[in-house]
N, C-alpha and C positions, 0 to 999 in steps of 0.2 A: 624548347626555344619558348615555353610560353612560361616555364618555372624561371628560368633567367630573367624573364621581364618583369617577373611578381618580384622578385630578389633584388633587382635594379630600381623598381618602383619602390620598395621597403626600403633600401639603402639610401634613395633619395631624400625620403623624409625624413629618416634618421637624420642626414645630414645638416637637413633644413634644421630640425630642432635644436641639433647642437648649435649652430650657427646662430639663432635667435636666442640662445641661452647665453652664447659668448657676448654678444651685441649690450644684452641685459646688464651682465655682469661689468662690462667695460663702459657705456655709456651710463646705466643707473637707470631708477625708476622714475617713472612721471607721475606726478601726484595725482590722484585722481580729480578733477576740476568739481567742485561743488557748487552750489547754485550762488551765484551774487545777490549780495546784497540782502542775505538772511538773517544777519545779525549775529551768527554764531562764531564771534570772534575770540572764543574761550577766556574771557577774561581771568586772568589768573586769579587765585585764591591768598587771600594776605595770610601770612604766617602764622597768625594770632588764632586764623580758624581752621589750621589744617586739620588732618583726620586724628582721633584719637590714638588709632595705631601708630601713628609715627613716633618713634621714639627715639631717643638721643642718638642712637647708633644712626638713623636715618639723616641725620642733618648734618651737614657741613659746615662749621664753625667760620670757617676761613683764616684760622689762626694760622696755618702756614703755607699759606697761598699766596703770599706776598704781593698780595693787591692793594695792600693801603687802605681797605676797608676798615671802617671804624671794630674796632675789638669789643667794643660795649654793646653795640647794637647791629652785628652785623647780616647781611641780607641770608636768609635760609634758602639752601637748596637741597635737594635731594639727592644721595648718593645710591649707585647701585651695591652688588655684592663687591666688586671690584674695587670699589672706591671712585668709580668716575662719576662725577658730578655729572647730573641732568637739570639743565636748566630750560625755565619755560617763562620767567617773568622777562620782561624787557629791564626794570631796575635790577635785577641778580644779573642779568647779561653785562648791565653798562659796569657794575660793581667787581665781576669777577673776569668781564673777558675784555672791555673797553679800557677800562681803569689799570689793568695788571701790568705791574711793571717786568712781566717776564713773557716771554711770547706763549702765545694759547693758540693750539688746534681745536677746533670746533666741528664736530661730527655732525651734520644737519641729518636725520633720519627718520623713517616710519617703521614702525611694527611690523607692516604688511610688505615692507621691501626687503624681497632677498638678498639681493647684492648688497643691504646694508647689515644682515645678518652675516653675511663674509666677512665685511668689513670690520665688524665689532671687535674679536680676539686681536686684531693689530691695534686698534686704537687701545686697546687694554696693554698691551706690551708697550706701547710706545709711553703711556701713561706710568707705567711701572718703572720705567727706563729713566725716563727726564725728572721724576719727582723730585720739589724742590727748584728744580732749575728752570721749567716749563709745564705748562699745564695743557691738559685734555677734558673737555668737557662735549656731553653730546645735546644736542638740542631736537626733540620729537617734532616735526613740523605740523603734526595734526594737534597737539597740545600747545603749541607755540605760534600761533597762526600770524602774530602780529611780526614776529622775529622771521619768519618764514618771507612776511610781504617785505619787509625790511632790506631783506637780502637778496628779493628778487627769486626764490628758490624756485625753479621750474624742474629740475631732476635732481634724483639723490640715489644714492649717498652724494652730500657735497661735503668734502672739506675745507675749511678754511682757516689758514694762518693767520692771526691776528699779531702782529708787533706794535708795540706803544698806542694801540687802538686803532690801527688801520689795517685794512686787507693789505697782507704783504704777496700770499699765492693763496689758489685755490684749484680744488681737483674734483671734477663731477665724475663719478664710478668709482670701482676699487681700483686701486693701485699698489705699487708693491710697498711693503713696508718703507723699503728703503728712500723712496721718494717722498716721504712724510721725514723721516729722520734728518735726510739729507736739508731740508728748507729748514728744520728746526735747528739744527747744526749750525747752518748760515746764519739765522738769526741770533743764535747765542753769542756770536765772534764780536 
């Protein structure tokens, strides 16, 4: 009887842990609250002050984005190894997302967020699938606090679909790829 009770107690703990993980994956991570008014607003670095190790391959010139940005002096954003642009500057967000002529999915995430890690490959697949017809960008809420405040980001991952500079749809937590692609397809109609 005592062994059975221990097994049930262990099973109960395991089920509780699994339930907590499922809730985190579905709902997302809450950004840890920092001290208010500390002045740590992460003021973006101007492109001319970019680190010396940032090569030409790290900068997206915007030539193929269809955003209407000035091709002579476009905003500069870093791209990851998959070609997905990472935006932290509000001016770049304006140029690449709000002024875009195509639908744009924006993944608000943080490096410490495990559900964000789960969502990342889905965003890469969507980026590849819609290349030239829609765009996918990532915004690290820890590096883009002004954007996180502007869009009242409270839980991550948060994916927002922008169409003609307006929020068309948004999802908190990890969703199936088909949720995002259906919305992008509808926006392309």
